[in-house]
C-alpha positions as CSV (number, residue, x, y, z in Angstrom):
1,M,-44.5,-25.4,27.4
2,D,-45.5,-26.6,30.9
3,Q,-44.0,-30.1,30.3
4,L,-40.8,-28.6,28.9
5,L,-40.5,-26.2,31.9
6,Q,-41.0,-29.1,34.3
7,R,-38.2,-31.1,32.8
8,L,-35.8,-28.1,32.8
9,R,-36.8,-27.2,36.4
10,R,-36.0,-30.7,37.5
11,L,-32.6,-30.5,36.0
12,Q,-31.8,-27.1,37.4
13,A,-33.1,-28.0,40.9
14,S,-31.0,-31.2,40.9
15,Q,-27.8,-29.3,40.4
16,E,-28.7,-26.0,42.2
17,G,-28.2,-23.9,39.0
18,A,-24.6,-24.8,38.4
19,L,-23.0,-24.7,34.9
20,Y,-22.3,-28.3,33.8
21,T,-19.9,-29.4,31.2
22,P,-19.7,-33.0,29.7
23,R,-17.5,-35.5,31.4
24,Y,-15.7,-36.3,28.2
25,G,-14.8,-32.9,26.7
26,A,-15.9,-29.3,26.2
27,E,-17.7,-29.7,22.8
28,V,-21.1,-28.7,24.4
29,Y,-22.2,-27.4,27.7
30,G,-25.2,-25.4,29.0
31,V,-27.7,-24.4,31.6
32,A,-31.3,-25.9,31.8
33,L,-32.9,-22.8,33.3
34,E,-31.6,-19.3,33.8
35,K,-33.4,-16.2,34.9
36,R,-32.1,-12.7,34.5
37,T,-33.6,-9.5,35.9
38,A,-32.8,-5.8,35.5
39,S,-30.3,-5.9,38.4
40,D,-28.1,-8.4,36.6
41,C,-26.9,-6.1,33.7
42,Y,-27.1,-9.1,31.4
43,N,-25.3,-8.2,28.1
44,W,-23.2,-10.5,25.9
45,D,-21.3,-8.9,23.0
46,G,-20.0,-11.3,20.4
47,R,-16.9,-9.2,19.8
48,K,-15.9,-9.0,23.4
49,R,-16.1,-12.5,24.8
50,G,-12.7,-13.9,23.8
51,G,-13.8,-15.8,20.8
52,D,-11.3,-17.0,18.2
53,A,-12.3,-16.5,14.6
54,A,-10.4,-19.6,13.5
55,H,-12.4,-21.7,16.1
56,P,-15.8,-20.1,16.5
57,F,-18.6,-21.4,18.8
58,V,-22.4,-21.1,18.7
59,V,-24.7,-20.1,21.4
60,F,-28.2,-21.7,21.2
61,Q,-30.6,-19.8,23.5
62,Y,-34.4,-20.5,23.8
63,T,-36.7,-18.1,25.6
64,L,-39.2,-19.6,28.1
65,A,-40.6,-16.5,29.6
66,G,-40.1,-12.7,29.7
67,Q,-38.1,-11.2,26.8
68,G,-34.7,-10.1,25.7
69,C,-33.1,-8.5,22.6
70,Y,-30.8,-9.9,19.9
71,A,-28.9,-7.4,17.8
72,E,-26.7,-7.8,14.7
73,G,-25.2,-4.6,13.5
74,Q,-28.0,-2.0,13.7
75,T,-30.8,-4.5,13.6
76,V,-32.4,-5.3,16.9
77,T,-35.0,-8.0,17.4
78,R,-37.1,-8.6,20.5
79,I,-36.8,-12.2,21.6
80,L,-40.1,-13.4,23.0
81,P,-41.2,-16.7,24.5
82,Q,-40.9,-19.7,22.1
83,T,-38.2,-18.0,20.2
84,V,-34.6,-19.2,19.8
85,F,-31.5,-17.4,18.5
86,L,-28.2,-18.9,17.5
87,A,-25.3,-16.5,18.0
88,V,-21.9,-17.1,16.4
89,V,-18.9,-16.0,18.5
90,P,-17.0,-14.0,17.5
91,S,-19.3,-11.9,15.4
92,D,-21.1,-8.6,15.3
93,S,-23.9,-9.9,17.5
94,R,-25.1,-9.0,20.9
95,Y,-27.9,-10.3,23.1
96,Y,-29.0,-8.5,26.3
97,L,-31.8,-7.8,28.7
98,P,-33.3,-4.4,27.7
99,P,-34.2,-1.8,30.4
100,D,-38.0,-2.2,29.8
101,S,-38.0,-6.0,30.4
102,P,-38.4,-7.1,34.0
103,E,-37.0,-10.6,33.4
104,W,-35.7,-13.1,30.8
105,V,-36.0,-16.8,31.4
106,F,-34.2,-19.2,29.1
107,C,-32.2,-22.3,28.6
108,W,-29.0,-22.4,26.6
109,L,-26.2,-24.4,25.0
110,I,-22.8,-23.5,23.9
111,I,-21.5,-25.7,21.1
112,R,-17.8,-25.9,20.3
113,H,-17.7,-29.1,18.2
114,P,-15.9,-27.8,15.0
115,Y,-17.9,-29.8,12.5
116,V,-21.2,-29.1,14.1
117,V,-20.4,-25.4,14.4
118,Q,-19.5,-25.3,10.7
119,R,-22.8,-26.8,9.7
120,L,-24.8,-24.6,12.1
121,M,-23.1,-21.6,10.6
122,Q,-24.1,-22.6,7.1
123,R,-27.7,-22.9,8.1
124,I,-27.7,-19.6,10.1
125,A,-26.4,-17.9,6.9
126,S,-29.3,-19.3,4.9
127,V,-32.3,-18.9,7.3
128,G,-31.0,-16.3,9.8
129,P,-30.1,-16.6,13.5
130,I,-33.7,-16.3,14.9
131,M,-36.7,-18.7,14.6
132,Q,-39.9,-19.7,16.4
133,L,-39.8,-23.0,18.1
134,D,-42.9,-24.8,19.5
135,P,-42.2,-26.3,22.9
136,S,-43.1,-29.7,21.4
137,S,-40.6,-29.4,18.5
138,M,-38.0,-32.1,18.0
139,V,-35.2,-29.5,18.1
140,L,-36.1,-28.7,21.7
141,A,-36.6,-32.4,22.5
142,R,-32.9,-33.0,21.4
143,V,-31.8,-29.9,23.5
144,V,-33.4,-31.4,26.6
145,Q,-31.8,-34.8,25.9
146,L,-28.4,-33.1,25.7
147,L,-29.0,-31.2,28.9
148,E,-30.3,-34.3,30.7
149,G,-27.2,-36.3,29.5
150,I,-24.9,-33.5,30.8
151,Y,-26.7,-32.9,34.1
152,D,-27.5,-36.5,34.9
153,G,-24.2,-37.9,33.7
154,T,-25.9,-40.5,31.5
155,F,-23.5,-40.2,28.6
156,H,-21.4,-43.4,29.1
157,D,-18.7,-42.3,26.8
158,V,-17.6,-39.5,24.4
159,F,-19.4,-41.2,21.5
160,A,-22.8,-41.2,23.2
161,E,-22.4,-37.5,23.9
162,E,-21.4,-36.8,20.3
163,L,-24.3,-38.8,19.0
164,A,-26.7,-36.7,21.1
165,L,-25.1,-33.6,19.7
166,F,-25.5,-34.9,16.1
167,H,-29.2,-35.7,16.8
168,F,-29.7,-32.1,17.8
169,L,-27.9,-30.9,14.7
170,I,-30.0,-33.0,12.3
171,E,-33.3,-31.8,13.8
172,Y,-32.2,-28.2,13.6
173,E,-31.1,-28.7,10.0
174,R,-34.4,-30.4,9.1
175,L,-36.3,-27.4,10.5
176,A,-34.0,-24.9,8.8
177,H,-34.4,-26.8,5.5
178,S,-38.2,-26.7,5.8
179,L,-38.0,-22.9,6.3
180,S,-35.8,-22.4,3.3
181,Y,-37.9,-24.3,0.9
182,A,-41.7,-23.9,0.8
183,P,-43.0,-27.4,1.0
184,D,-45.9,-27.0,-1.4
185,V,-43.8,-25.3,-4.1
186,R,-41.0,-27.7,-3.6
187,E,-43.0,-30.9,-3.8
188,Q,-45.0,-29.8,-6.8
189,L,-41.9,-28.8,-8.6
190,L,-40.1,-32.1,-7.9
191,Q,-43.2,-34.1,-8.8
192,N,-43.7,-32.2,-12.1
193,V,-40.0,-32.7,-13.1
194,R,-40.1,-36.3,-12.0
195,S,-43.2,-37.1,-14.1
196,Y,-41.6,-35.5,-17.2
197,V,-38.4,-37.5,-16.7
198,L,-40.3,-40.8,-16.2
199,Q,-42.3,-40.1,-19.4
200,T,-39.2,-40.0,-21.5
201,L,-36.8,-41.9,-19.2
202,W,-34.9,-43.6,-22.1
203,K,-34.1,-40.2,-23.7
204,P,-31.4,-37.7,-22.7
205,I,-33.0,-34.6,-21.1
206,E,-31.3,-31.3,-21.1
207,V,-32.0,-28.5,-18.6
208,E,-33.1,-26.3,-21.5
209,Q,-36.0,-28.7,-22.2
210,L,-37.2,-28.4,-18.6
211,A,-36.7,-24.6,-18.7
212,R,-38.9,-24.3,-21.8
213,R,-41.7,-26.1,-20.0
214,Y,-41.7,-23.4,-17.5
215,G,-41.2,-20.5,-19.9
216,M,-37.8,-19.7,-18.5
217,S,-34.2,-19.5,-19.7
218,R,-31.8,-22.2,-18.7
219,S,-30.1,-20.0,-16.2
220,H,-33.4,-18.6,-14.7
221,F,-34.9,-22.1,-14.3
222,S,-31.7,-23.5,-12.7
223,H,-31.7,-20.8,-10.1
224,Y,-35.5,-21.1,-9.6
225,F,-35.2,-24.9,-9.1
226,K,-32.2,-24.6,-6.8
227,R,-33.8,-21.9,-4.7
228,N,-37.0,-24.0,-4.2
229,T,-35.6,-27.5,-3.8
230,G,-32.0,-27.2,-2.8
231,L,-30.9,-29.3,-5.8
232,S,-29.8,-28.4,-9.3
233,P,-32.1,-29.7,-12.1
234,A,-29.3,-32.0,-13.4
235,Q,-28.8,-33.5,-10.0
236,F,-32.5,-34.3,-9.6
237,V,-32.8,-35.8,-13.1
238,M,-29.8,-38.0,-12.3
239,Q,-31.4,-39.0,-9.0
240,V,-34.6,-40.1,-10.7
241,R,-32.6,-42.1,-13.3
242,L,-30.6,-43.8,-10.6
243,E,-33.7,-44.6,-8.6
244,E,-35.3,-46.3,-11.6
245,A,-32.1,-48.1,-12.5
246,T,-31.8,-49.4,-8.9
247,Q,-35.4,-50.8,-9.0
248,R,-34.5,-52.7,-12.2
249,L,-31.3,-54.0,-10.6
250,L,-33.2,-55.4,-7.7
251,Q,-36.4,-56.5,-9.3
252,S,-35.4,-57.9,-12.7
253,D,-32.7,-59.9,-14.4
254,L,-32.2,-57.3,-17.1
255,T,-28.6,-56.9,-18.3
256,L,-26.7,-53.7,-17.4
257,E,-26.8,-52.7,-21.0
258,V,-30.6,-52.9,-21.2
259,I,-31.0,-51.1,-17.8
260,A,-28.7,-48.4,-19.0
261,R,-30.7,-48.0,-22.3
262,E,-34.1,-47.9,-20.5
263,T,-33.0,-45.3,-17.9
264,G,-31.4,-42.8,-20.2
265,F,-27.7,-43.6,-19.9
266,A,-25.5,-43.6,-23.0
267,N,-24.4,-47.3,-22.5
268,A,-23.5,-49.8,-19.7
269,N,-20.1,-48.3,-19.2
270,H,-21.6,-44.8,-18.6
271,F,-24.2,-46.3,-16.3
272,C,-21.5,-48.2,-14.3
273,K,-19.4,-45.0,-13.8
274,V,-22.3,-42.9,-12.7
275,F,-23.7,-45.6,-10.4
276,R,-20.3,-46.2,-8.7
277,R,-19.8,-42.5,-8.2
278,H,-23.1,-42.2,-6.3
279,M,-23.4,-45.6,-4.6
280,Y,-19.7,-46.5,-4.1
281,L,-20.4,-49.9,-5.6
282,S,-20.6,-51.3,-9.1
283,P,-24.2,-52.1,-10.3
284,G,-23.3,-55.8,-10.4
285,E,-22.0,-55.8,-6.8
286,F,-25.0,-53.7,-5.6
287,R,-27.4,-56.2,-7.2
288,R,-25.5,-59.2,-5.6
289,Q,-25.5,-57.7,-2.1
290,M,-28.9,-56.1,-2.0
291,R,-31.2,-58.3,-4.0
292,P,-31.7,-60.9,-1.2
293,F,-33.1,-58.1,1.0
294,S,-35.4,-56.7,-1.7
295,R,-37.7,-59.8,-1.7
296,P,-41.0,-59.7,0.2
297,G,-40.5,-60.7,3.8
298,S,-36.8,-60.6,3.7
299,R,-34.8,-58.8,6.4
300,P,-31.2,-57.5,6.4
């Protein structure tokens, strides 16, 4: 936390606490370090700050010291140090400094990039608006990089700025994904299904067969698998087949018909259709382009 605070204090001191927006647009802006006390009457209501439901924005606010409150409807949560919330505006959300808190110290971003906002809202819907963040987390590292780029003017064009914003998005999504799917359960489930598929790779496999191995109905197993892995069983089975087929394309001279038969596709035509749908290349073209780089010591 000390190192994080030092970087944020440097930024804030360099600009005397002003609010800085990017040079190339208003997709993201923020403040590196803000302190609110009881005399400030700090209170932001998501229904009363001029937001447009057709073009919402997201507030990312990370607490460094003190405490505040975040409310949605009738649910109020204390926001303590090393806690972040993401508030969608407009929405039935409110964050404020409660009367019993002497101060609240935080950094924040407001993100207006439509595509980034859409993806953040999807994750907020699945994991909720509040999470714990260690000061050494990659999410915060990306936030500081964004703030440094904004404050120091190091984004040389709009693309550099947008790239930094996408780096932040990916790290947040990675964290949200890990919270959604318990890693031990997920990895064990994927490994078990992968092993079963590989044992009978040349045979068609129905979801019902996998469900029976777990003593579940097809519907129950599909929901269980999706809930724990983020994939449908059929998607994952196809992913395993394509991985095995890709290895054969790159590491052997087998014909497409033989590869199709060995990896559970009905025939070469079926294999080609599925492969092209996922890889955007025919198997033959993929083999021609990628085989030179699959040899030991080769580089693209």
